[in-house]
LUMDREN-438735 format. One line per field, with one value per atom (N, C-alpha, C): residue in three letters; x, y, z; chain; atom name; residue number from 1. Coordinates in nm, 2 decimals. Layout:
# residues N
resn: c(Ala,...)
u: c(X,...)
v: c(Y,...)
w: c(Z,...)
chain: c(A,...)
name: c(CA,...)
resi: c(NUM,...)
***
This chain:
# residues 126
resn: c(Unk,Unk,Unk,Unk,Unk,Unk,Unk,Unk,Unk,Unk,Unk,Unk,Unk,Unk,Unk,Unk,Unk,Unk,Unk,Unk,Unk,Unk,Unk,Unk,Unk,Unk,Unk,Unk,Unk,Unk,Unk,Unk,Unk,Unk,Unk,Unk,Unk,Unk,Unk,Unk,Unk,Unk,Unk,Unk,Unk,Unk,Unk,Unk,Unk,Unk,Unk,Unk,Unk,Unk,Unk,Unk,Unk,Unk,Unk,Unk,Unk,Unk,Unk,Unk,Unk,Unk,Unk,Unk,Unk,Unk,Unk,Unk,Unk,Unk,Unk,Unk,Unk,Unk,Unk,Unk,Unk,Unk,Unk,Unk,Unk,Unk,Unk,Unk,Unk,Unk,Unk,Unk,Unk,Unk,Unk,Unk,Unk,Unk,Unk,Unk,Unk,Unk,Unk,Unk,Unk,Unk,Unk,Unk,Unk,Unk,Unk,Unk,Unk,Unk,Unk,Unk,Unk,Unk,Unk,Unk,Unk,Unk,Unk,Unk,Unk,Unk,Unk,Unk,Unk,Unk,Unk,Unk,Unk,Unk,Unk,Unk,Unk,Unk,Unk,Unk,Unk,Unk,Unk,Unk,Unk,Unk,Unk,Unk,Unk,Unk,Unk,Unk,Unk,Unk,Unk,Unk,Unk,Unk,Unk,Unk,Unk,Unk,Unk,Unk,Unk,Unk,Unk,Unk,Unk,Unk,Unk,Unk,Unk,Unk,Unk,Unk,Unk,Unk,Unk,Unk,Unk,Unk,Unk,Unk,Unk,Unk,Unk,Unk,Unk,Unk,Unk,Unk,Unk,Unk,Unk,Unk,Unk,Unk,Unk,Unk,Unk,Unk,Unk,Unk,Unk,Unk,Unk,Unk,Unk,Unk,Unk,Unk,Unk,Unk,Unk,Unk,Unk,Unk,Unk,Unk,Unk,Unk,Unk,Unk,Unk,Unk,Unk,Unk,Unk,Unk,Unk,Unk,Unk,Unk,Unk,Unk,Unk,Unk,Unk,Unk,Unk,Unk,Unk,Unk,Unk,Unk,Unk,Unk,Unk,Unk,Unk,Unk,Unk,Unk,Unk,Unk,Unk,Unk,Unk,Unk,Unk,Unk,Unk,Unk,Unk,Unk,Unk,Unk,Unk,Unk,Unk,Unk,Unk,Unk,Unk,Unk,Unk,Unk,Unk,Unk,Unk,Unk,Unk,Unk,Unk,Unk,Unk,Unk,Unk,Unk,Unk,Unk,Unk,Unk,Unk,Unk,Unk,Unk,Unk,Unk,Unk,Unk,Unk,Unk,Unk,Unk,Unk,Unk,Unk,Unk,Unk,Unk,Unk,Unk,Unk,Unk,Unk,Unk,Unk,Unk,Unk,Unk,Unk,Unk,Unk,Unk,Unk,Unk,Unk,Unk,Unk,Unk,Unk,Unk,Unk,Unk,Unk,Unk,Unk,Unk,Unk,Unk,Unk,Unk,Unk,Unk,Unk,Unk,Unk,Unk,Unk,Unk,Unk,Unk,Unk,Unk,Unk,Unk,Unk,Unk,Unk,Unk,Unk,Unk,Unk,Unk,Unk,Unk,Unk,Unk,Unk,Unk,Unk,Unk,Unk,Unk,Unk,Unk)
u: c(-2.03,-2.17,-2.19,-2.24,-2.26,-2.41,-2.43,-2.57,-2.60,-2.71,-2.74,-2.80,-2.77,-2.84,-2.90,-3.01,-3.08,-3.04,-3.07,-3.04,-3.13,-3.24,-3.34,-3.36,-3.25,-3.25,-3.36,-3.42,-3.51,-3.44,-3.48,-3.42,-3.43,-3.32,-3.32,-3.43,-3.45,-3.55,-3.69,-3.72,-3.85,-3.87,-3.77,-3.78,-3.80,-3.73,-3.74,-3.88,-3.93,-4.06,-4.17,-4.16,-4.27,-4.25,-4.13,-4.09,-4.11,-4.05,-4.06,-3.92,-3.91,-3.79,-3.70,-3.57,-3.47,-3.44,-3.47,-3.44,-3.56,-3.68,-3.79,-3.88,-3.88,-3.97,-4.11,-4.14,-4.28,-4.31,-4.22,-4.24,-4.23,-4.31,-4.31,-4.18,-4.13,-4.00,-4.03,-4.14,-4.17,-4.29,-4.29,-4.41,-4.51,-4.47,-4.56,-4.51,-4.49,-4.44,-4.30,-4.21,-4.07,-4.00,-4.07,-4.01,-3.98,-3.86,-3.82,-3.88,-3.90,-3.94,-3.81,-3.83,-3.72,-3.67,-3.76,-3.72,-3.84,-3.81,-3.91,-4.02,-4.14,-4.25,-4.26,-4.21,-4.22,-4.10,-3.98,-3.86,-3.78,-3.80,-3.73,-3.60,-3.57,-3.44,-3.43,-3.33,-3.31,-3.25,-3.32,-3.28,-3.18,-3.10,-3.00,-2.88,-2.87,-2.76,-2.78,-2.90,-2.94,-2.87,-2.80,-2.74,-2.74,-2.85,-2.86,-2.80,-2.79,-2.74,-2.82,-2.76,-2.83,-2.84,-2.81,-2.81,-2.95,-3.06,-3.19,-3.23,-3.20,-3.24,-3.16,-3.03,-2.95,-3.01,-3.03,-3.08,-3.22,-3.30,-3.44,-3.43,-3.34,-3.33,-3.29,-3.20,-3.16,-3.27,-3.33,-3.44,-3.56,-3.60,-3.71,-3.69,-3.57,-3.53,-3.55,-3.50,-3.51,-3.65,-3.73,-3.87,-3.95,-3.94,-4.02,-3.98,-3.85,-3.81,-3.84,-3.81,-3.84,-3.99,-4.07,-4.22,-4.27,-4.21,-4.25,-4.21,-4.09,-4.06,-4.15,-4.18,-4.27,-4.41,-4.46,-4.59,-4.59,-4.48,-4.48,-4.46,-4.37,-4.34,-4.42,-4.47,-4.55,-4.70,-4.75,-4.89,-4.92,-4.83,-4.85,-4.94,-4.90,-4.98,-4.96,-5.06,-5.05,-4.97,-4.92,-4.84,-4.91,-5.04,-5.11,-5.13,-5.13,-5.14,-5.01,-4.90,-4.77,-4.76,-4.81,-4.81,-4.89,-5.01,-5.10,-5.05,-5.01,-4.96,-4.84,-4.73,-4.60,-4.60,-4.69,-4.71,-4.77,-4.85,-4.91,-4.82,-4.78,-4.70,-4.56,-4.49,-4.36,-4.35,-4.43,-4.42,-4.46,-4.56,-4.61,-4.51,-4.45,-4.34,-4.22,-4.19,-4.08,-4.09,-4.21,-4.24,-4.22,-4.29,-4.28,-4.13,-4.06,-3.92,-3.84,-3.86,-3.78,-3.80,-3.93,-3.96,-3.90,-3.91,-3.85,-3.70,-3.64,-3.49,-3.43,-3.50,-3.45,-3.47,-3.58,-3.60,-3.50,-3.47,-3.38,-3.24,-3.20,-3.06,-3.04,-3.15,-3.15,-3.13,-3.21,-3.20,-3.06,-3.00,-2.87,-2.76,-2.78,-2.69,-2.70,-2.81,-2.83,-2.77,-2.81,-2.76,-2.61,-2.55,-2.40,-2.32,-2.40,-2.33,-2.25,-2.29,-2.22,-2.21,-2.09,-2.07,-1.99,-1.97,-1.89,-1.74,-1.66,-1.52,-1.44,-1.35,-1.26,-1.12,-1.03,-0.88,-0.83,-0.89,-0.85,-0.97,-0.96,-1.07,-1.05,-1.16,-1.16,-1.26)
v: c(1.65,1.62,1.48,1.39,1.26,1.25,1.20,1.18,1.03,1.00,0.86,0.82,0.70,0.65,0.52,0.49,0.37,0.27,0.14,0.04,0.05,0.10,0.12,0.27,0.33,0.47,0.50,0.62,0.67,0.73,0.70,0.76,0.91,0.98,1.13,1.19,1.12,1.17,1.16,1.04,1.02,1.12,1.14,1.24,1.38,1.41,1.54,1.57,1.47,1.48,1.49,1.42,1.42,1.52,1.58,1.67,1.61,1.49,1.42,1.40,1.35,1.33,1.24,1.27,1.19,1.06,1.05,0.92,0.82,0.87,0.77,0.78,0.90,0.92,0.94,0.96,0.98,1.12,1.17,1.30,1.41,1.52,1.63,1.71,1.77,1.85,2.00,2.05,2.19,2.22,2.33,2.37,2.44,2.54,2.61,2.58,2.68,2.65,2.62,2.70,2.67,2.68,2.69,2.70,2.55,2.53,2.40,2.38,2.25,2.21,2.19,2.19,2.17,2.03,1.93,1.79,1.71,1.59,1.50,1.46,1.47,1.44,1.28,1.21,1.06,1.00,1.02,0.95,1.04,1.17,1.25,1.30,1.29,1.34,1.49,1.53,1.68,1.74,1.84,1.90,2.01,2.01,2.11,2.10,1.98,1.95,2.01,2.06,2.11,2.24,2.24,2.36,2.36,2.39,2.39,2.52,2.63,2.75,2.81,2.86,2.92,2.82,2.69,2.59,2.58,2.56,2.54,2.67,2.79,2.91,2.92,2.89,2.90,2.80,2.67,2.57,2.62,2.67,2.71,2.82,2.92,3.03,2.98,2.89,2.84,2.76,2.68,2.59,2.68,2.77,2.86,2.96,3.01,3.09,3.02,2.90,2.82,2.80,2.75,2.72,2.85,2.96,3.08,3.15,3.17,3.23,3.15,3.02,2.93,2.93,2.92,2.92,3.05,3.16,3.30,3.31,3.25,3.26,3.17,3.05,2.97,3.03,3.09,3.15,3.27,3.35,3.46,3.43,3.34,3.32,3.21,3.12,3.01,3.04,3.11,3.13,3.28,3.37,3.52,3.57,3.53,3.58,3.73,3.80,3.95,3.97,4.10,4.13,4.11,4.15,4.14,3.99,3.90,3.76,3.71,3.76,3.72,3.77,3.89,3.94,3.85,3.82,3.74,3.60,3.54,3.40,3.38,3.46,3.44,3.51,3.60,3.66,3.57,3.47,3.37,3.25,3.20,3.07,3.08,3.19,3.20,3.19,3.26,3.24,3.10,3.05,2.91,2.81,2.81,2.71,2.73,2.86,2.89,2.83,2.84,2.78,2.63,2.57,2.42,2.37,2.44,2.41,2.42,2.53,2.56,2.45,2.41,2.30,2.17,2.13,2.01,2.01,2.12,2.13,2.13,2.21,2.22,2.08,2.01,1.88,1.78,1.79,1.69,1.72,1.84,1.87,1.83,1.85,1.80,1.65,1.58,1.43,1.39,1.46,1.42,1.45,1.56,1.60,1.49,1.45,1.34,1.21,1.17,1.04,1.03,1.14,1.14,1.19,1.21,1.26,1.38,1.47,1.59,1.69,1.74,1.83,1.94,2.04,2.15,2.10,2.16,2.11,2.16,2.07,2.10,2.07,2.14,2.12,2.01,1.99,1.89,1.83,1.70,1.64,1.68,1.73,1.77,1.70)
w: c(4.76,4.76,4.69,4.75,4.70,4.66,4.54,4.48,4.49,4.55,4.56,4.42,4.38,4.25,4.28,4.22,4.24,4.13,4.15,4.05,3.93,3.95,3.84,3.81,3.75,3.72,3.61,3.63,3.53,3.41,3.29,3.17,3.18,3.15,3.15,3.05,2.94,2.84,2.90,2.96,3.02,3.14,3.22,3.33,3.28,3.17,3.11,3.05,2.98,2.91,3.01,3.12,3.22,3.33,3.34,3.44,3.58,3.59,3.72,3.78,3.90,3.98,3.90,3.89,3.82,3.89,4.02,4.08,4.08,4.12,4.12,4.00,3.93,3.82,3.85,3.98,4.02,4.07,4.16,4.22,4.12,4.14,4.05,4.07,3.97,3.98,4.00,3.95,3.95,4.04,4.11,4.19,4.10,4.03,3.93,3.79,3.71,3.58,3.57,3.63,3.63,3.76,3.87,4.00,4.06,4.10,4.15,4.29,4.32,4.45,4.54,4.67,4.76,4.75,4.75,4.74,4.68,4.64,4.58,4.69,4.65,4.75,4.77,4.67,4.68,4.74,4.69,4.74,4.83,4.84,4.93,4.88,4.75,4.69,4.71,4.77,4.79,4.66,4.61,4.48,4.50,4.61,4.63,4.53,4.48,4.38,4.25,4.22,4.09,4.06,3.95,3.90,3.75,3.69,3.54,3.48,3.56,3.51,3.39,3.29,3.18,3.06,3.09,2.98,2.92,3.00,2.93,2.85,2.90,2.83,2.70,2.70,2.57,2.47,2.51,2.42,2.37,2.46,2.42,2.32,2.34,2.24,2.10,2.10,1.96,1.90,1.97,1.91,1.88,1.97,1.95,1.83,1.82,1.71,1.57,1.57,1.45,1.41,1.51,1.48,1.44,1.52,1.49,1.37,1.35,1.22,1.10,1.11,1.00,0.97,1.08,1.06,1.00,1.05,0.99,0.84,0.81,0.67,0.58,0.63,0.55,0.54,0.65,0.65,0.55,0.55,0.46,0.32,0.29,0.14,0.08,0.16,0.10,0.10,0.21,0.23,0.22,0.21,0.20,0.32,0.44,0.56,0.58,0.61,0.63,0.76,0.78,0.89,1.02,1.03,1.16,1.20,1.10,1.13,1.19,1.14,1.20,1.35,1.37,1.51,1.60,1.55,1.63,1.65,1.54,1.54,1.63,1.60,1.67,1.81,1.83,1.96,2.06,2.01,2.10,2.10,1.99,1.98,2.05,2.03,2.08,2.23,2.31,2.46,2.50,2.44,2.47,2.45,2.33,2.30,2.39,2.42,2.51,2.65,2.70,2.84,2.83,2.74,2.73,2.70,2.62,2.59,2.72,2.79,2.91,3.02,3.03,3.13,3.09,2.96,2.92,2.93,2.88,2.88,3.02,3.11,3.25,3.32,3.30,3.36,3.30,3.18,3.11,3.16,3.17,3.22,3.37,3.45,3.59,3.59,3.51,3.51,3.46,3.36,3.32,3.42,3.49,3.60,3.71,3.75,3.85,3.80,3.68,3.64,3.62,3.58,3.56,3.68,3.79,3.91,3.89,3.81,3.78,3.90,3.93,4.04,4.00,4.09,4.06,4.06,3.97,3.97,4.09,4.13,4.24,4.21,4.27,4.25,4.33,4.45,4.54,4.62,4.66,4.73,4.88,4.94,5.08,5.16)
chain: c(A,A,A,A,A,A,A,A,A,A,A,A,A,A,A,A,A,A,A,A,A,A,A,A,A,A,A,A,A,A,A,A,A,A,A,A,A,A,A,A,A,A,A,A,A,A,A,A,A,A,A,A,A,A,A,A,A,A,A,A,A,A,A,A,A,A,A,A,A,A,A,A,A,A,A,A,A,A,A,A,A,A,A,A,A,A,A,A,A,A,A,A,A,A,A,A,A,A,A,A,A,A,A,A,A,A,A,A,A,A,A,A,A,A,A,A,A,A,A,A,A,A,A,A,A,A,A,A,A,A,A,A,A,A,A,A,A,A,A,A,A,A,A,A,A,A,A,A,A,A,A,A,A,A,A,A,A,A,A,A,A,A,A,A,A,A,A,A,A,A,A,A,A,A,A,A,A,A,A,A,A,A,A,A,A,A,A,A,A,A,A,A,A,A,A,A,A,A,A,A,A,A,A,A,A,A,A,A,A,A,A,A,A,A,A,A,A,A,A,A,A,A,A,A,A,A,A,A,A,A,A,A,A,A,A,A,A,A,A,A,A,A,A,A,A,A,A,A,A,A,A,A,A,A,A,A,A,A,A,A,A,A,A,A,A,A,A,A,A,A,A,A,A,A,A,A,A,A,A,A,A,A,A,A,A,A,A,A,A,A,A,A,A,A,A,A,A,A,A,A,A,A,A,A,A,A,A,A,A,A,A,A,A,A,A,A,A,A,A,A,A,A,A,A,A,A,A,A,A,A,A,A,A,A,A,A,A,A,A,A,A,A,A,A,A,A,A,A,A,A,A,A,A,A,A,A,A,A,A,A,A,A,A,A,A,A,A,A,A,A,A,A,A,A,A,A,A,A)
name: c(N,CA,C,N,CA,C,N,CA,C,N,CA,C,N,CA,C,N,CA,C,N,CA,C,N,CA,C,N,CA,C,N,CA,C,N,CA,C,N,CA,C,N,CA,C,N,CA,C,N,CA,C,N,CA,C,N,CA,C,N,CA,C,N,CA,C,N,CA,C,N,CA,C,N,CA,C,N,CA,C,N,CA,C,N,CA,C,N,CA,C,N,CA,C,N,CA,C,N,CA,C,N,CA,C,N,CA,C,N,CA,C,N,CA,C,N,CA,C,N,CA,C,N,CA,C,N,CA,C,N,CA,C,N,CA,C,N,CA,C,N,CA,C,N,CA,C,N,CA,C,N,CA,C,N,CA,C,N,CA,C,N,CA,C,N,CA,C,N,CA,C,N,CA,C,N,CA,C,N,CA,C,N,CA,C,N,CA,C,N,CA,C,N,CA,C,N,CA,C,N,CA,C,N,CA,C,N,CA,C,N,CA,C,N,CA,C,N,CA,C,N,CA,C,N,CA,C,N,CA,C,N,CA,C,N,CA,C,N,CA,C,N,CA,C,N,CA,C,N,CA,C,N,CA,C,N,CA,C,N,CA,C,N,CA,C,N,CA,C,N,CA,C,N,CA,C,N,CA,C,N,CA,C,N,CA,C,N,CA,C,N,CA,C,N,CA,C,N,CA,C,N,CA,C,N,CA,C,N,CA,C,N,CA,C,N,CA,C,N,CA,C,N,CA,C,N,CA,C,N,CA,C,N,CA,C,N,CA,C,N,CA,C,N,CA,C,N,CA,C,N,CA,C,N,CA,C,N,CA,C,N,CA,C,N,CA,C,N,CA,C,N,CA,C,N,CA,C,N,CA,C,N,CA,C,N,CA,C,N,CA,C,N,CA,C,N,CA,C,N,CA,C,N,CA,C,N,CA,C,N,CA,C,N,CA,C,N,CA,C,N,CA,C,N,CA,C,N,CA,C,N,CA,C,N,CA,C,N,CA,C)
resi: c(1,1,1,2,2,2,3,3,3,4,4,4,5,5,5,6,6,6,7,7,7,8,8,8,9,9,9,10,10,10,11,11,11,12,12,12,13,13,13,14,14,14,15,15,15,16,16,16,17,17,17,18,18,18,19,19,19,20,20,20,21,21,21,22,22,22,23,23,23,24,24,24,25,25,25,26,26,26,27,27,27,28,28,28,29,29,29,30,30,30,31,31,31,32,32,32,33,33,33,34,34,34,35,35,35,36,36,36,37,37,37,38,38,38,39,39,39,40,40,40,41,41,41,42,42,42,43,43,43,44,44,44,45,45,45,46,46,46,47,47,47,48,48,48,49,49,49,50,50,50,51,51,51,52,52,52,53,53,53,54,54,54,55,55,55,56,56,56,57,57,57,58,58,58,59,59,59,60,60,60,61,61,61,62,62,62,63,63,63,64,64,64,65,65,65,66,66,66,67,67,67,68,68,68,69,69,69,70,70,70,71,71,71,72,72,72,73,73,73,74,74,74,75,75,75,76,76,76,77,77,77,78,78,78,79,79,79,80,80,80,81,81,81,82,82,82,83,83,83,84,84,84,85,85,85,86,86,86,87,87,87,88,88,88,89,89,89,90,90,90,91,91,91,92,92,92,93,93,93,94,94,94,95,95,95,96,96,96,97,97,97,98,98,98,99,99,99,100,100,100,101,101,101,102,102,102,103,103,103,104,104,104,105,105,105,106,106,106,107,107,107,108,108,108,109,109,109,110,110,110,111,111,111,112,112,112,113,113,113,114,114,114,115,115,115,116,116,116,117,117,117,118,118,118,119,119,119,120,120,120,121,121,121,122,122,122,123,123,123,124,124,124,125,125,125,126,126,126)
***
């Protein structure tokens, strides 16, 4: 599988933050919240090469765990927040942060995969 690259490649960080095509930086990467498009609407890049696997979810779990547990500890010991406020606060913030983290991390890993021409490993060239 050969991935075409342009002379003016989009930064993986910019593509990840904006959730745009890793080649042109203009086409949207997702249809809804986390569903991938078939191809870029602007440049026509086929997204069949995308294989992020569980990478975005694993990174999101570690980051989200650090933020939410750290925030809950600060809220509890510094401000003395009652238990029902924890339920309300973290019950709303955790899913929202998780969705935004997953979108950003998935788009960033796709852009890195495109820019580095990452492919499935092979024992021989066929």
